[in-house]
C-alpha positions in Angstrom: -2.8 86.6 97.0 -3.5 83.2 98.4 -6.4 82.9 96.1 -4.3 83.6 93.1 -1.6 81.1 94.2 -4.2 78.5 94.7 -5.7 79.1 91.3 -2.3 78.9 89.7 -1.5 75.6 91.5 -4.8 74.2 90.6 -4.3 75.2 86.9 -0.9 73.5 87.0 -2.3 70.3 88.5 -5.0 70.2 85.9 -2.5 70.7 83.2 -0.3 67.9 84.5 -3.4 65.7 84.7 -4.2 66.5 81.1 -0.6 65.7 80.1 -0.8 62.4 81.9 -4.1 61.6 80.1 -2.4 62.4 76.8 0.4 59.9 77.6 -2.1 57.1 78.4 -4.0 57.8 75.2 -0.8 57.6 73.1 0.3 54.4 74.8 -3.1 52.8 74.2 -3.0 53.9 70.6 0.4 52.3 70.3 -0.9 49.1 71.8 -3.9 49.1 69.5 -1.7 49.6 66.5 0.6 46.8 67.6 -2.5 44.5 68.1 -3.8 45.4 64.6 -0.4 44.7 63.1 -0.2 41.4 64.9 -3.7 40.4 63.7 -2.9 41.5 60.1 0.3 39.5 60.2 -1.5 36.4 61.5 -4.1 36.8 58.8 -1.4 37.0 56.2 0.2 33.9 57.5 -3.1 32.1 57.6 -3.8 33.3 54.0 -0.5 32.0 52.9 -1.2 28.6 54.5 -4.6 28.4 53.0 -3.2 29.1 49.5 -0.7 26.3 49.7 -1.6 23.5 47.1 -4.1 20.9 48.2 -2.9 17.5 47.2 -5.5 15.1 45.8 -4.8 11.3 45.7 -6.7 9.1 43.3 -6.7 5.3 43.0 -7.7 3.5 39.8 -7.5 0.1 38.2 -6.2 1.1 34.8 -2.4 1.3 34.2 -1.3 5.0 34.3 0.3 4.8 30.9 -3.0 3.8 29.4 -4.5 7.2 29.9 -4.8 8.2 33.6 -1.3 9.7 33.7 -2.3 12.0 30.8 -5.5 13.1 32.5 -3.6 13.8 35.7 -1.1 15.9 33.8 -3.8 17.9 32.2 -5.6 18.5 35.5 -2.4 19.5 37.2 -1.6 22.0 34.5 -5.0 23.7 34.9 -5.2 23.3 38.7 -1.9 24.1 40.3 -3.8 24.8 43.5 -4.8 21.1 43.8 -2.3 18.8 42.0 -3.4 15.2 41.8 -1.5 11.9 42.2 -2.6 8.6 40.6 -2.1 5.3 42.3 -2.8 2.1 40.4 -4.5 -0.9 42.0 -5.3 -4.1 40.2 -9.1 -4.5 39.8 -9.4 -8.0 41.2 -10.3 -9.4 44.6 -6.8 -8.8 46.0 -6.6 -5.3 44.6 -10.0 -4.3 45.9 -9.2 -5.7 49.3 -6.0 -3.6 49.3 -8.1 -0.5 48.5 -10.7 -1.2 51.2 -7.9 -1.7 53.7 -6.3 1.6 52.8 -9.6 3.4 53.1 -10.4 1.9 56.5 -6.9 2.7 57.8 -7.3 6.4 57.1 -4.7 6.6 54.3 -5.2 9.7 52.1 -7.4 8.7 49.2 -9.7 11.4 48.0 -11.1 9.9 44.8 -11.1 6.3 43.6 -12.7 3.9 41.1 -15.3 1.3 42.0 -15.9 -1.0 39.1 -18.7 -3.3 40.4 -22.2 -2.1 41.6 -22.1 -4.8 44.3 -18.8 -3.6 45.6 -20.1 -0.1 45.5 -23.1 -1.2 47.6 -20.8 -2.8 50.1 -18.5 0.3 50.4 -21.5 2.6 50.8 -23.0 0.4 53.5 -19.6 0.4 55.3 -19.5 4.1 55.3 -16.5 4.4 52.9 -18.3 6.5 50.2 -19.5 10.1 50.3 -23.2 10.5 49.5 -22.8 12.8 46.5 -26.3 14.2 47.0 -24.8 17.3 48.7 -22.9 18.1 45.5 -24.5 19.5 42.3 -24.9 15.9 41.0 -28.5 16.3 39.8 -27.7 19.1 37.3 -24.4 17.5 36.3 -25.9 14.1 35.7 -28.9 15.5 33.7 -26.7 17.6 31.5 -23.6 15.4 31.1 -24.3 11.6 31.6 -25.8 9.4 28.9 -29.2 8.3 29.9 -29.3 10.4 33.0 -29.8 9.2 36.5 -31.8 6.1 35.4 -28.9 4.8 33.4 -26.6 3.6 36.2 -26.5 1.8 39.5 -27.2 3.6 42.8 -27.5 2.4 46.4 -30.9 2.8 48.1 -31.7 5.6 45.7 -28.6 7.5 46.5 -25.7 8.4 44.2 -22.4 7.2 45.6 -20.5 7.1 42.4 -20.6 8.7 39.0 -20.0 6.5 36.0 -17.2 7.5 33.7 -17.6 5.1 30.7 -20.4 3.4 28.8 -19.5 -0.2 27.8 -21.5 -1.7 24.9 -20.8 -5.4 24.7 -20.6 -7.0 21.2 -18.9 -9.8 19.3 -15.5 -9.2 17.6 -14.7 -11.4 14.7 -11.7 -12.4 12.6 -12.8 -10.8 9.3 -10.1 -12.6 7.3 -11.7 -15.9 8.3 -15.2 -14.6 7.4 -14.0 -13.5 4.0 -12.2 -16.8 3.3 -15.5 -18.7 3.9 -17.6 -16.1 2.1 -19.7 -15.5 5.3 -21.8 -12.4 5.8 -23.1 -11.8 9.3 -26.9 -11.4 9.2 -28.4 -8.2 10.4 -30.0 -8.6 13.8 -28.8 -12.2 13.9 -30.2 -14.8 16.2 -28.5 -17.5 18.4 -29.2 -20.1 15.7 -27.4 -17.9 13.1 -24.6 -17.3 15.5 -24.2 -21.0 16.0 -24.2 -21.7 12.3 -21.5 -19.1 11.7 -19.4 -20.6 14.4 -19.8 -24.0 12.8 -18.6 -22.7 9.5 -15.6 -21.0 11.0 -14.5 -24.1 13.0 -11.7 -26.1 11.5 -7.9 -26.2 11.1 -5.8 -23.3 9.9 -2.0 -23.2 9.7 -1.8 -26.5 11.5 -3.8 -25.5 14.5 -7.4 -26.0 15.7 -9.7 -23.0 15.3 -12.9 -22.8 17.3 -15.7 -20.9 15.8 -16.3 -18.9 19.0 -15.9 -18.6 22.7 -19.1 -18.1 24.7 -17.6 -16.9 28.0 -17.2 -13.3 29.0 -16.5 -11.6 32.3 -16.3 -15.0 34.1 -19.8 -16.1 33.1 -21.6 -17.6 30.0 -22.3 -15.0 27.3 -24.8 -12.6 28.7 -27.8 -13.3 26.4 -30.3 -13.3 29.4 -29.1 -10.0 30.6 -29.4 -8.4 27.2 -33.1 -9.4 27.3 -34.0 -9.0 30.9 -31.8 -6.1 32.0 -29.4 -5.6 34.9 -31.5 -7.5 37.4 -31.8 -10.6 35.3 -30.8 -12.8 38.3 -33.9 -11.7 40.3 -37.5 -12.5 39.8 -38.3 -10.3 42.8 -36.4 -9.0 45.9 -37.1 -12.4 47.5 -36.6 -14.9 44.7 -34.0 -15.6 42.0 -34.9 -15.9 38.3 -32.9 -18.9 37.1 -36.0 -20.7 36.1 -36.6 -18.1 33.4 -36.5 -19.5 29.8 -33.8 -17.0 28.8 -31.2 -18.9 31.0 -31.8 -22.0 29.0 -29.5 -20.6 26.3 -26.7 -22.1 28.4 -27.9 -25.5 27.2 -27.2 -24.4 23.6 -23.7 -23.2 24.7 -23.0 -26.6 26.2 -24.0 -28.3 23.0 -21.8 -26.0 21.0 -18.9 -26.8 23.3 -19.6 -30.5 23.0 -19.6 -30.3 19.3 -16.3 -28.4 19.3 -17.6 -25.3 17.5 -17.2 -23.3 20.8 -14.0 -23.6 22.8 -14.7 -26.4 25.4 -14.8 -25.3 29.0 -11.9 -27.6 29.9 -9.6 -25.5 27.7 -11.2 -22.2 28.8 -10.5 -23.1 32.4 -7.0 -24.5 31.9 -5.9 -21.4 30.0 -7.8 -19.0 32.3 -9.9 -17.5 29.5 -13.1 -17.4 31.4 -13.0 -13.6 31.9 -11.5 -12.4 28.6 -10.3 -14.6 25.7 -8.5 -12.1 23.6 -5.1 -14.0 23.8 -6.7 -16.9 21.9 -8.6 -14.7 19.5 -5.5 -12.7 18.6 -3.5 -15.9 18.2 -6.1 -17.0 15.6 -7.4 -19.9 17.8 -11.0 -18.7 18.0 -12.8 -16.7 15.3 -15.4 -14.9 17.4 -15.5 -13.7 21.0 -17.5 -11.3 23.2 -15.8 -7.9 23.9 -16.2 -4.4 25.0 -14.4 -1.4 23.5 -11.7 -1.1 26.1 -10.4 -4.6 25.1 -9.4 -3.2 21.7 -6.2 -1.9 23.3 -5.0 -5.5 23.0 -5.7 -5.6 19.3 -3.5 -2.5 19.0 -0.8 -4.1 21.0 1.2 -5.7 18.2 4.2 -6.3 20.4 2.5 -8.7 22.8 -0.3 -9.9 20.4 1.2 -9.9 16.9 -1.4 -10.7 14.2 -2.1 -9.8 10.6 -5.9 -10.0 10.3 -8.6 -7.4 10.4 -11.1 -7.4 13.3 -14.7 -6.8 12.5 -17.7 -6.5 14.8 -21.3 -7.6 15.3 -23.9 -7.1 18.0 -24.8 -9.7 20.6 -27.2 -12.2 18.9 -30.8 -12.4 20.0 -33.0 -15.4 20.8 -34.7 -17.3 18.0 -38.2 -16.3 19.2 -37.5 -12.7 18.3 -37.5 -11.4 21.9 -35.9 -8.0 21.9 -32.4 -7.8 23.5 -31.7 -4.0 23.8 -29.7 -4.1 27.0 -26.3 -4.2 25.4 -24.5 -1.5 27.2 -23.7 -0.5 30.8 -22.6 2.8 32.3 -19.9 1.9 34.9 -16.4 2.5 36.1 -17.7 4.7 39.0 -15.7 7.5 40.4 -16.3 7.8 44.2 -15.2 10.2 46.8 -13.9 9.0 50.1 -16.2 9.9 53.0 -13.1 10.7 55.1 -11.5 13.0 52.4 -10.6 16.5 53.7 -10.8 17.8 50.1 -14.4 16.9 49.1 -15.2 20.0 47.1 -12.0 19.9 45.1 -12.4 16.1 44.7 -15.9 16.7 43.1 -14.3 19.2 40.7 -11.8 16.6 39.8 -14.6 14.0 39.2 -16.4 16.3 36.8 -13.1 17.1 35.0 -12.3 13.4 34.5 -15.7 12.9 32.9 -15.9 16.0 30.7 -12.2 16.4 29.7 -10.3 13.3 30.7 -12.2 11.0 28.2 -9.9 12.3 25.4 -7.1 10.3 26.9 -8.9 7.1 28.1 -9.3 4.2 25.6 -12.9 3.5 26.6 -16.2 4.9 25.4 -17.0 7.9 27.6 -20.3 8.3 29.4 -20.1 12.1 28.7 -22.9 12.8 26.3 -21.1 15.7 24.6 -17.9 13.7 23.9 -16.5 14.1 20.4 -17.0 10.7 18.9 -14.3 11.2 16.3 -11.8 11.7 19.1 -13.2 8.7 21.0 -12.9 6.4 18.0 -9.4 7.7 17.3 -8.3 7.0 20.9 -9.8 3.6 21.0 -8.8 2.3 17.6 -5.4 4.1 17.5 -3.4 5.3 14.6 -4.0 3.9 11.1 -7.0 1.9 12.4 -7.8 0.5 9.0 -4.7 -1.7 9.3 -6.4 -3.6 12.1 -10.1 -2.8 12.2 -13.2 -2.7 10.1 -13.8 0.9 11.3 -17.3 1.3 9.8 -18.5 -2.0 11.4 -17.1 -0.7 14.8 -19.1 2.5 14.5 -22.2 0.7 13.5 -22.1 -1.7 16.4 -20.5 0.4 19.2 -21.8 3.9 18.5 -25.5 3.0 18.2 -28.0 5.3 19.9 -30.7 2.6 20.6 -29.0 0.9 23.5 -30.7 0.4 26.8 -28.5 0.3 29.8 -27.9 -2.6 32.1 -28.6 -1.2 35.5 -28.2 -3.2 38.7 -30.8 -2.1 41.3 -31.2 -5.3 43.3 -28.1 -6.3 45.2 -29.4 -8.7 47.8 -26.8 -11.5 48.0 -25.5 -10.5 44.6 -22.0 -11.6 45.3 -23.1 -15.0 46.5 -25.5 -15.4 43.6 -22.8 -14.4 41.1 -20.5 -17.0 42.6 -23.2 -19.7 42.5 -23.8 -18.9 38.8 -20.1 -19.3 38.1 -19.7 -22.5 40.1 -22.8 -24.3 38.7 -22.1 -23.2 35.2 -18.6 -24.6 35.5 -19.9 -27.9 36.7 -22.5 -28.1 33.9 -20.0 -27.3 31.1 -17.5 -29.7 32.5 -20.2 -32.4 32.5 -20.1 -33.2 36.2 -23.9 -32.4 36.5 -26.7 -32.8 34.0 -28.9 -30.1 32.5 -31.8 -30.3 34.9 -29.5 -30.5 38.0 -27.8 -27.4 36.8 -30.9 -25.3 36.6 -32.3 -26.8 39.8 -29.1 -26.0 41.7 -29.0 -22.5 40.3 -32.5 -21.8 41.5 -32.4 -23.4 44.9 -29.0 -22.2 46.0 -29.7 -18.6 44.8 -33.1 -18.5 46.5 -31.5 -19.7 49.8 -28.8 -17.1 49.4 -31.4 -14.4 49.1 -33.3 -15.7 52.1 -30.2 -15.9 54.3 -29.3 -12.3 53.4 -32.6 -10.9 54.5 
């Protein structure tokens, strides 16, 4: 009897123990389920946070209404996950300093334009620019950029910016003045022919003086030496400047043209601030010929601010009388760079590629994209009813050539100092404060010293 009672009690205890075990298992299962639900909820929250739009901020030097706003609008419609905002800065010393300050302060800037190879070199050295080697730049450049990697400036062999436009430089001419004098621009004309055409176009019209040409562009004398020698025309080597080269002697010819009055004198250029671009005087009918690049034709189209009733025609940059080839008449520039501190580098790179392959349709500049539709490009640059303002066929002949070589700056030692020296000494020479030999001597000695000091 005792044995039966003990077995019964033991069986009851085991049953209770089993029930207790079941209770613990159920509680653990509940806890596991709650943990899983919490983890899933956290994952859902994280997923929602990660799918919130990424904002891209871009800085550029072109007014938004001149194309960038339209590019941004198209990007945003296609990429709601990464809407972009365009901030305009003025592409001058003050504007570039403002951009540099913003980059250094940590302000959000993901993508921005750098317009000068020397400034790009400075920004790369200062750590502001992302080395784009980690992106798929090689394939993109080979397949999409005119001239490939050899056609644009890099820094120490690294790609820190992708060019967006190619800028052939030519001469734009008042066609009405040419026709009135019965002048035909010679094919492959030389500096002597350029000078003679300028002489014939000089005179009075409508009671005002008309100069045959202006020989200043981009703050420097007309870039005849660069078209012959290429982007490193200022350098004989990495340790010596090149201002004793015969090609720079063309500036003596420019001085004689100014003194004769067939080119606008430097005193007037300086007083009217026409050293960089002289389109106000050209469109006012005060000069008959001037250097230009395609982006400047927006001013020809701006009849409100620059009213005129003549047709503009075009010619290439003249060559030297000795027949030396001058094929370097275009430059791939307007570089898009990515901020090295950007938190959105992959999306920023997508944006850079989009700007080049799609955005060109809205920008009034010649695109570097090698598959761009040239009819669209011409229509954007020349505007509606272009025949009312332009010799369209001459524009295509001069600007859409396929035999250009590209001005590529690869040597940047003391480049800013040398550029400033060239501007200062040229100004002194054209104003007559120094003679010809002093001019070339100063250019050479000061530039050599600048290179030496920078090394």
